[in-house]
C-alpha positions in Angstrom: 11.5 -74.9 8.1 13.4 -71.9 6.8 12.8 -70.1 10.1 14.1 -73.1 12.1 17.2 -73.3 9.9 17.9 -69.6 10.3 17.5 -69.8 14.1 19.9 -72.7 14.2 22.4 -70.8 12.1 22.2 -67.9 14.5 22.8 -70.1 17.5 25.9 -71.6 15.8 27.5 -68.3 14.7 31.0 -67.4 15.9 32.9 -64.3 16.9 33.7 -61.6 14.4 36.5 -62.2 11.9 38.6 -59.9 9.8 36.6 -57.1 8.2 34.9 -58.4 5.1 35.9 -57.3 1.6 33.4 -55.0 -0.2 32.3 -58.0 -2.4 31.7 -60.1 0.7 29.7 -57.3 2.3 27.7 -56.8 -0.9 27.0 -60.5 -1.0 25.9 -60.7 2.6 23.8 -57.5 2.4 21.9 -59.2 -0.5 21.6 -62.5 1.4 20.3 -60.7 4.5 17.9 -58.6 2.4 16.4 -61.8 1.0 16.3 -63.3 4.5 14.7 -60.2 6.0 11.9 -60.2 3.4 11.2 -63.9 3.9 11.2 -63.7 7.6 9.0 -60.7 7.6 6.6 -62.5 5.3 6.6 -65.5 7.7 6.0 -63.2 10.7 3.1 -61.6 8.9 1.5 -64.9 7.9 2.1 -66.5 11.3 2.6 -63.8 13.9 4.2 -65.9 16.6 6.9 -64.6 19.0 9.5 -66.9 17.4 8.7 -65.6 13.9 8.8 -62.0 15.1 12.1 -62.5 16.8 13.6 -64.2 13.7 12.5 -61.3 11.5 14.0 -58.8 13.9 17.3 -60.8 13.9 17.3 -60.8 10.1 16.8 -57.0 10.1 19.7 -56.6 12.5 22.0 -58.7 10.3 20.9 -56.7 7.3 21.8 -53.4 9.0 25.2 -54.8 10.1 26.0 -56.0 6.6 24.9 -52.8 4.9 27.0 -50.7 7.3 30.0 -53.0 6.7 29.4 -52.7 2.9 29.8 -48.9 3.2 32.9 -49.3 5.4 34.5 -51.7 3.0 33.7 -49.5 0.1 35.5 -46.6 1.9 38.5 -48.9 2.7 38.7 -50.0 -0.9 38.4 -46.5 -2.4 34.9 -47.0 -3.8 32.2 -44.3 -3.8 28.9 -44.9 -2.1 27.3 -44.8 -5.6 29.7 -47.5 -6.9 28.9 -49.6 -3.8 25.1 -49.1 -4.2 25.5 -50.0 -7.9 27.3 -53.2 -7.0 24.5 -54.1 -4.5 21.8 -53.4 -7.1 23.7 -55.5 -9.6 24.0 -58.4 -7.1 20.2 -58.2 -6.4 19.3 -58.1 -10.0 21.6 -61.1 -10.8 20.2 -63.1 -8.0 16.5 -62.1 -7.8 15.3 -65.4 -9.3 17.4 -67.7 -7.2 16.8 -66.4 -3.7 16.2 -69.8 -2.1 19.3 -71.3 -3.7 21.4 -68.3 -2.8 20.2 -68.6 0.8 21.0 -72.3 1.0 24.5 -71.6 -0.3 25.4 -68.4 1.4 23.5 -67.9 4.6 25.7 -69.8 6.9 28.9 -68.0 5.7 27.2 -64.6 6.0 26.0 -65.4 9.5 29.6 -66.4 10.4 30.7 -63.0 9.3 27.9 -60.9 11.0 26.7 -63.1 13.8 28.5 -60.8 16.2 25.8 -58.2 15.5 23.2 -60.3 17.3 22.9 -59.4 21.0 23.8 -62.3 23.2 25.6 -64.3 20.5 
């Protein structure tokens, strides 16, 4: 079910918006990291073409959000170390609530980074 919801969210994503703030990019990097782990696990457990494609899309979104996180840090005068610390703090704060975080944040993050998916 998670894979289907993720695929639907990809399909409904929109064009890029203004560059995200560092905090938005940290949030979405964390969300996409959780997503990438879950979709990779699903693809490993059930190696269908759809699951593999979804895992690849999640990895693409993770790369886009992480690059954006570093760009936003630079724009906002933060060091890479400060940005990495912020991401690590976000991950630690949310490690036990991954499913809840995804339900709440995934659509917004896809709206921000859906442009990174080829053909969307």
